[in-house]
MIDO-688025 format. One record per atom (N, C-alpha, C, O): x, y, z. Coordinates in steps of 0.05 Angstrom, whole numbers, padded with zeros to 5 digits, always signed. Example, Ala and Ser with C-alpha at 12.3 -4.5 7.8 and 13.67 -1.06 7.14 Angstrom:
! residues 2
+00264-00114+00156+00246-00090+00156+00264-00066+00156+00285-00066+00169+00257-00045+00142+00273-00021+00143+00258+00001+00157+00268+00023+00161
This chain:
! residues 135
-01349-01227-00833-01330-01214-00851-01303-01212-00838-01283-01217-00852-01301-01205-00813-01275-01202-00800-01261-01230-00798-01237-01232-00802-01277-01251-00793-01265-01277-00791-01254-01286-00818-01232-01297-00819-01269-01280-00839-01259-01287-00866-01234-01272-00873-01215-01283-00885-01232-01246-00865-01208-01230-00870-01185-01241-00854-01162-01242-00863-01190-01248-00829-01169-01259-00811-01158-01285-00823-01134-01289-00823-01176-01303-00833-01166-01328-00845-01150-01322-00870-01130-01336-00876-01158-01302-00886-01143-01295-00910-01115-01285-00903-01096-01294-00915-01113-01268-00883-01087-01257-00874-01070-01280-00863-01046-01282-00869-01082-01298-00848-01067-01321-00837-01056-01339-00860-01034-01348-00858-01072-01343-00880-01064-01359-00903-01040-01346-00917-01021-01360-00925-01041-01320-00921-01018-01306-00934-00993-01307-00917-00971-01313-00928-00996-01303-00891-00972-01304-00873-00961-01333-00873-00936-01336-00873-00978-01353-00873-00968-01381-00873-00954-01387-00899-00933-01400-00899-00965-01378-00922-00952-01383-00948-00925-01369-00949-00906-01381-00960-00923-01345-00938-00897-01331-00938-00877-01346-00921-00854-01347-00928-00886-01357-00898-00868-01372-00881-00858-01397-00894-00835-01404-00892-00875-01411-00909-00867-01435-00923-00847-01428-00945-00827-01442-00949-00852-01406-00960-00834-01398-00981-00807-01391-00969-00786-01397-00981-00807-01377-00947-00781-01369-00934-00766-01394-00925-00742-01394-00926-00780-01414-00915-00767-01438-00906-00755-01454-00929-00735-01467-00926-00767-01452-00953-00757-01466-00976-00734-01451-00990-00719-01463-01006-00732-01425-00985-00711-01409-00997-00695-01396-00974-00705-01378-00961-00671-01406-00969-00655-01395-00947-00625-01395-00954-00615-01414-00967-00612-01374-00946-00583-01373-00950-00570-01392-00930-00577-01393-00907-00551-01408-00940-00538-01428-00923-00517-01415-00904-00503-01397-00912-00517-01425-00880-00495-01418-00861-00470-01434-00869-00472-01451-00886-00448-01428-00857-00423-01442-00863-00427-01472-00856-00419-01489-00872-00439-01478-00834-00443-01506-00826-00461-01520-00846-00456-01543-00853-00483-01507-00854-00501-01520-00874-00487-01524-00900-00490-01545-00913-00472-01504-00909-00457-01506-00935-00438-01529-00934-00436-01544-00953-00423-01532-00912-00404-01555-00910-00419-01581-00911-00410-01601-00923-00441-01583-00897-00456-01608-00895-00470-01615-00922-00471-01638-00929-00479-01594-00937-00495-01599-00961-00480-01599-00987-00489-01610-01006-00457-01586-00988-00443-01582-01014-00420-01601-01018-00410-01603-01041-00411-01615-00998-00389-01634-01001-00401-01661-01006-00419-01670-00992-00390-01676-01026-00401-01702-01033-00426-01701-01049-00445-01717-01045-00427-01682-01069-00450-01679-01086-00441-01675-01115-00419-01667-01121-00460-01681-01133-00456-01673-01161-00480-01655-01167-00503-01662-01163-00473-01631-01177-00493-01611-01184-00494-01607-01214-00473-01608-01227-00517-01603-01224-00520-01596-01253-00541-01574-01255-00561-01574-01241-00535-01554-01272-00554-01532-01274-00548-01515-01298-00537-01523-01318-00557-01490-01295-00555-01471-01317-00545-01444-01306-00551-01437-01283-00531-01429-01323-00523-01402-01316-00546-01385-01328-00549-01383-01352-00561-01372-01311-00585-01357-01320-00578-01333-01337-00594-01323-01353-00554-01322-01334-00546-01298-01349-00541-01305-01379-00550-01292-01397-00526-01327-01383-00518-01334-01411-00534-01358-01422-00533-01364-01446-00547-01373-01404-00564-01395-01412-00550-01421-01418-00562-01440-01428-00524-01423-01411-00510-01448-01416-00511-01467-01392-00515-01458-01369-00507-01493-01397-00509-01513-01376-00481-01518-01364-00461-01514-01378-00481-01527-01340-00456-01534-01326-00461-01557-01307-00484-01563-01300-00439-01570-01299-00439-01592-01280-00416-01589-01261-00394-01580-01270-00419-01595-01236-00397-01594-01217-00400-01618-01198-00420-01621-01185-00379-01634-01197-00377-01656-01178-00359-01647-01155-00337-01638-01160-00368-01649-01130-00352-01640-01107-00349-01664-01088-00368-01674-01077-00324-01672-01085-00318-01695-01068-00320-01686-01038-00319-01662-01032-00322-01705-01020-00322-01698-00991-00297-01683-00983-00299-01668-00963-00275-01686-00997-00250-01672-00990-00250-01643-00999-00233-01627-00990-00269-01636-01017-00270-01609-01028-00259-01607-01057-00261-01586-01070-00247-01629-01066-00237-01630-01094-00262-01629-01113-00282-01641-01107-00259-01613-01134-00282-01611-01153-00273-01617-01181-00250-01614-01189-00292-01626-01197-00289-01628-01226-00313-01612-01238-00336-01619-01234-00306-01591-01253-00326-01573-01264-00327-01575-01294-00306-01574-01307-00351-01578-01305-00354-01580-01334-00374-01558-01344-00396-01555-01333-00364-01543-01364-00381-01522-01375-00372-01515-01403-00348-01510-01407-00390-01516-01422-00383-01508-01450-00360-01524-01462-00344-01512-01476-00358-01549-01457-00337-01566-01468-00310-01564-01453-00292-01579-01459-00309-01547-01433-00285-01545-01416-00288-01562-01391-00310-01564-01380-00267-01574-01382-00267-01590-01357-00244-01579-01340-00221-01579-01348-00251-01571-01316-00231-01559-01298-00231-01575-01271-00253-01581-01261-00208-01580-01261-00206-01592-01234-00198-01570-01215-00181-01554-01220-00212-01570-01192-00207-01549-01173-00213-01557-01144-00211-01580-01137-00220-01536-01128-00225-01540-01100-00247-01522-01090-00249-01499-01100-00263-01532-01071-00284-01516-01058-00275-01512-01029-00267-01531-01015-00277-01487-01020-00272-01480-00992-00296-01464-00983-00305-01445-00997-00307-01470-00959-00330-01455-00948-00318-01436-00927-00305-01444-00908-00324-01410-00931-00314-01389-00912-00332-01388-00887-00354-01399-00887-00322-01376-00866-00337-01375-00841-00364-01361-00844-00383-01366-00829-00367-01343-00864-00392-01329-00868-00411-01346-00886-00433-01337-00892-00403-01370-00893-00420-01388-00909-00416-01386-00939-00428-01401-00954-00399-01368-00948-00394-01366-00977-00378-01390-00987-00360-01399-00974-00387-01400-01010-00373-01423-01023-00354-01411-01043-00362-01396-01061-00328-01417-01039-00307-01406-01056-00294-01428-01072-00286-01449-01062-00293-01424-01099-00282-01444-01118-00257-01433-01131-00255-01409-01137-00237-01451-01135-00213-01444-01148-00205-01466-01167-00208-01490-01160-00196-01459-01191-00188-01478-01211-00160-01471-01221-00157-01455-01239-00139-01484-01210-00112-01478-01218-00108-01484-01248-00122-01501-01259-00090-01470-01261-00070-01453-01250-00080-01425-01242-00064-01409-01232-00105-01418-01247-00116-01392-01239-00113-01389-01209-00120-01407-01194-00103-01366-01200-00100-01362-01171-00124-01348-01159-00126-01346-01134-00143-01339-01176-00167-01325-01165-00187-01345-01155-00190-01367-01166-00201-01337-01134-00223-01353-01123-00249-01339-01130-00251-01314-01129-00270-01354-01138-00297-01344-01143-00314-01352-01119-00317-01376-01114-00325-01332-01105-00340-01338-01080-00369-01330-01084-00375-01310-01097-00387-01346-01073-00416-01342-01076-00430-01347-01050-00423-01365-01035-00449-01330-01044-00468-01336-01022-00486-01357-01034-00496-01354-01056-00492-01378-01020-00508-01400-01030-00536-01399-01018-00539-01398-00994-00555-01400-01036-00583-01400-01027-00596-01427-01034-00594-01435-01057-00608-01439-01015-00623-01464-01020-00650-01456-01030-00664-01440-01018-00658-01468-01053-00684-01463-01065-00698-01490-01067-00695-01504-01088-00713-01498-01047-00724-01524-01046-00702-01545-01044-00687-01545-01024-00700-01563-01064-00679-01583-01064-00655-01574-01080-00635-01589-01081-00656-01550-01091-00634-01540-01108-00620-01517-01095-00627-01508-01073-00599-01507-01109-00583-01485-01098-00579-01464-01119-00580-01469-01143-00575-01439-01109-00569-01416-01126-00542-01405-01117-00538-01399-01094-00523-01403-01136-00497-01390-01132-00498-01366-01151-00487-01367-01173-00510-01344-01142-00515-01321-01159-00531-01329-01184-00553-01339-01181-00519-01327-01208-00533-01334-01232-00531-01363-01239-00544-01373-01258-00515-01379-01224-00512-01407-01229-00533-01422-01211-00532-01421-01187-00552-01435-01224-00575-01447-01210-00575-01477-01216-00574-01485-01240-00577-01493-01195-00578-01522-01200-00606-01531-01208-00626-01519-01200-00606-01552-01225-00631-01564-01233-00632-01593-01222-00654-01604-01217-00609-01605-01217-00608-01631-01204-00585-01632-01184-00564-01619-01188-00590-01647-01163-00570-01650-01142-00569-01680-01135-00589-01692-01127-00545-01692-01139-00541-01720-01130-00523-01720-01106-00502-01707-01105-00532-01734-01086-00518-01735-01060-00502-01761-01057-00505-01779-01073-00486-01762-01036-00470-01786-01029-00449-01793-01050-00443-01816-01053-00438-01773-01063-00417-01777-01082-00391-01779-01066-00385-01762-01049-00376-01800-01071-00351-01804-01057-00327-01795-01073-00308-01784-01062-00327-01799-01099-00305-01791-01116-00316-01782-01143-00336-01792-01153-00302-01763-01155-00310-01752-01180-00294-01762-01204-00301-01756-01227-00274-01778-01199-00257-01787-01221-00238-01766-01230-00238-01744-01218-00223-01771-01251-00204-01751-01262-00220-01730-01277-00242-01735-01285-00207-01708-01282-00220-01686-01297-00227-01695-01325-00246-01684-01337-00213-01715-01336-00220-01725-01363-00237-01750-01362-00242-01763-01383-00247-01757-01339-00264-01781-01335-00293-01772-01330-00298-01753-01315-00312-01785-01343-00340-01778-01339-00353-01794-01317-00377-01789-01311-00339-01812-01305-00351-01829-01284-00352-01815-01257-00333-01803-01248-00375-01816-01245-00379-01806-01218-00387-01830-01201-00407-01843-01207-00371-01835-01180-00377-01858-01163-00394-01849-01139-00387-01831-01124-00417-01862-01136-00434-01857-01113-00429-01877-01092-00422-01900-01097-00433-01868-01067-00429-01886-01044-00445-01911-01046-00434-01933-01038-00469-01910-01055-00487-01934-01055-00480-01953-01078-00487-01977-01077-00465-01943-01098-00460-01960-01122-00431-01970-01123-00425-01985-01141-00415-01963-01104-00386-01971-01105-00382-01998-01094-00359-02008-01094
């Protein structure tokens, strides 16, 4: 009986460790490595609408949501927060970024797909995203 209980407890602790490894807040170094040169697509869980954001290796972004297209910039703060700005707005929106398996959570903005190795996002009115392997 004790051995069975010990194995049960070990299984629960192992499962919790695996879940924690798959869900982790990004450090500044991880955010810089993982968020530049990607195209993200997801949903805002609060309002249920879809969004896309292409982020070039330079930090330039093209953001699409609800028929609007905004060109902006991503900066990662020393504490790992990802901060986005879309001129002419002078305000920055900053998010702690959580990795959830292969996807990311920026508060209520959750990715459903992540494409890596993006070199350029095109113009804000351009739908073409150039990938490193296809250029």
